[in-house]
C-alpha positions, 0 to 999 in steps of 0.5 A: 779457921786459923792455920792450926785448926786447918792442919788438924782438920786435914790430919783427921780426915787423913786418919779417917781415910787410913782407917777406911782403907784399913777396914776395906783391907780387913774386909778383903782379908776376911772375905779371902779367909772365908773363901779359903775356909770354904775352899778348904772344906771343899778340898777336904770333902774332895779328899774324902771322896777320893779316898773312898773311890781309891779304897773301892777301886782297890777292893774292886781290883783286889776282888778282880785279881782274887777272881782271876787267881781263883779262875786260874786255879780252877782252870789248873785244877780242871786241866789236872783232873782232865789229864788224870781222867785221860790217863785212867781211861787209857789204863781202863782200856788196857785192862780190857786187853787180855791174853787167854790160854786154854789148857786142856786135857786132850784124852778121849774123855774131854772130847765133848769139852773141846768141841764145846770150846770150838763151837761156842768160841765166837758167841763167847767173844761177842758176849764178852765184847757186849760187856767190855766195849774195848775188849782186845782178846788174844786166844791160845791153846795148849792141849796135853796128853800122856807121857806114853805118846811121842812128842809130836802127838803128846801136845797140841800148841797154838800161840796167841792169835785171833778167834778165827785161827783159834777156831780153825786150830781147835777144830783139828785137835784130836783126843787120844786114849791115855795110858793110865788114869793120870796125864802129863799136866806138868808138861802142859803147864810147862808149854804155857810158860813159853807162850808169848804172853804180852797183854796186861790181863793174863788168864790161864783156863785149865779144864781137866778130869785127871790129876798129874802123874806123881804121888804128890798129886793124887791118892789113886792106886799105884796101878793107875799111875805108870809114872808114880815117881814123877816130881816127888820133891815138887821141884818142878811144880814149884818152879812152874808156879814161880814162873806163873807169879812172874808172868802175873797169871790168873789161874782158873781151874774147872774141876770135873771130878774129885781126882784133881783135888789133891793136885789143886791143893798142891798147886795152891801151896806152890802159889803161896797166895802170890797168884790168883787161883780160883777153882769152879765146879763145872759138873758137866760140859754145859757149864763150860762156856759160862765158866769161861765167860765168868773167868774172863769177866771177873779177871777184867773187873778186878783189874779195873776195880784195882785201877779205880781204887788207886785213882780215887785214893785220897793221897797218891801214896795210899797204895805205897802205904797201905801194906804197912798201915794194915799191919798196924791196924787192929780189927774187932768184928764183934760189936762192943758192950756199949755200956763200956763205951763213953758217950761224946757230944759231937757236931753233925753236918747234913745236906739237903738237896733242892730241885736244882740239885744244889745242896744246903748244909745244915748243922746240928749236934748229937751224942754218939758212941763209937767202938775203939777198933774198926770192924772192917775196912775198904780200899780207902776207909775203915768202918766202926760200929757205933750208936747215935742218939735220936731223941730218947733212943739210941740207933745202930750206925756205922761210922767210916773214916779215911785211913790217911788223914794229912790235913783237916781242911782237905780232909773235911772237903773230901768228906763233904764231897761224899755228902754231896754225892749221896744227897743228890743221888737220893734226891734223884732216886725219890724223883725216879720213884715218883716217875715210875709210880706214874707209869703202867709198868708193873710195880714188880718190874720197877723197884724202889730205890733208896740211898742210906743217907750219910752225915758228917760228924766231928768232935771239934774239942778233941785233942790234936787233930779233929776226927771226922767220920761219915755216919750212916744207918747200919744195914744188915743184909747181903751186899751186892755190887751192881755196877761201878763207875767204869761201865761194869754191870753185874750180869749175875744180877743185871738189876734192870731198875738200877740200870734204867735209873742211871740212864734216867739220871743222865736225861734228868740233868740234861746230860750233866750228871749220871749216878753210877757205881751202885751197890747195896741190898734188896729189902721189902720182899725184893721190891726196894733197893737200899743203896750206899756210896754211889758216884756221880760223873759230872761235866763239872769236874770241881764236884764229887771228888776223884771218882767223878770221871766227867764226860769220859765216865758218862761215855763208858757207862753208855758203851756197856748199857743196854736199854731194857723194858724200863728204859723204853717205858720211860722213853729214855733216849739212846745216845751216840756209842751206846751199846745195842746188843740185846740183853734178852738174847738166848745165849745170854739168858742161858748164860745167866741160868747156867751160871746159877748152877755153878758152885764157886769155890774161891780158894785163894786170895787175888795177887796183890 
């Protein structure tokens, strides 16, 4: 091989070697790129997984944070409600702190009435304490006679004290003959003004059979009043009643004869509806003690009722705005001509309750007609006549709405609380009815209980604010208040079935709930109670609205509840602090019997 060929051969070999090297390098690059591509794909997958995990973590943290916020808000709500309830319990206890002054004519014709007060005062206090477990009562006595006697014999005065000292004092009171047919009533009233009134509830119980001196106070012949010119201009009487208004007294007068009628008419004019004045026709001394018990009970109950209404108001300023609102509300008690009332389509929400006492919301729609003006009002709501279409028929209903709507969302929740409460109460009543039928107790003793079912209606297409109403069947009848949510029991009609029902609901729910505040009518030949607007006390303060007074409310029920024959038949258990006074005591039975014979004359509105 020549030299030139050898060089060419070496050059070719070198070129092939270079190509192989380049090929290896290219292969390495390709392998590296493939590896990088795979790694990149893996990185992309890892990034996606990280994104998912991060999103889930953020959502989980957000959920935990929201739950913590909700739990904190719920805790704050419960703490606030607990504080409000404790304040309400304190106010209710104070409403049972009572000053009672007996103002009595102490002339000879009144001797038997004074003896009756002395002989029955201890029994009366015991009965009152069985009704009001926190009763703190102080008693005073002012006896007046006539102007012909010297000052030391004209009056018998005992300032506020306990029942023992009161009994001892009244035992020493002597009656004397009056100089004519009239007595120094104004003098007696003046003495009551100077007593040491300091309890929240202040009651003046006045019993007399003769009028005050002065032509302004009677129409008796002139010779029967030796001081006929007394208080001719009424200045003394007016000044006295102005002071009664300042003292916030509740004045009960026990009427014995028609001779005092003109005097009481004058007293009412002096009061000008600024003071509660009630007159009750006693007829005879046997009715005196029922009159005293009923007067004190009514005063305490009215005070407690006012406190409860104020507490359960939807807005805290409801009481402050009530007067101005009433002046702007126009009422019409006559049912309208429905042909002139337009029909509107509305949305309806109703609740159904299961055995676990959990309610499910059901939505539907219907047609209604509603009167333009309300026909009545309660403490918080206005009531309207209405018609609701049920298939091809129109049913008469009552629609109710709150007086002060400030927020549609909040207001809807308030209405739904009413539905929740009423639906659960009715579910429990149905269980109670089945249970009572299975007992051997006479069906004439255990009555059936039904609640008027309530629905929520609203017109979502109405202009401006959405208008919410509760709607329920219209019921004719005489409504009675059997109990409230603060332990009150109507002793004129104790309704033992309803008392046992409330007790039973406590046991049925393992002490977590109790249905109270029962009112309604008797239907079906007095064999069925048809009830409306109950309250439920629950250990869960987030349910049932502001009328739910929680454990303190449950406790107040049992402080005045006395187990009856139905409780015993159902084998309901007594709880700690429950009242053990027997409702069938001779005195209580006599009281109920006597009370039915007393003619009530409510002659003025209560002091507002």
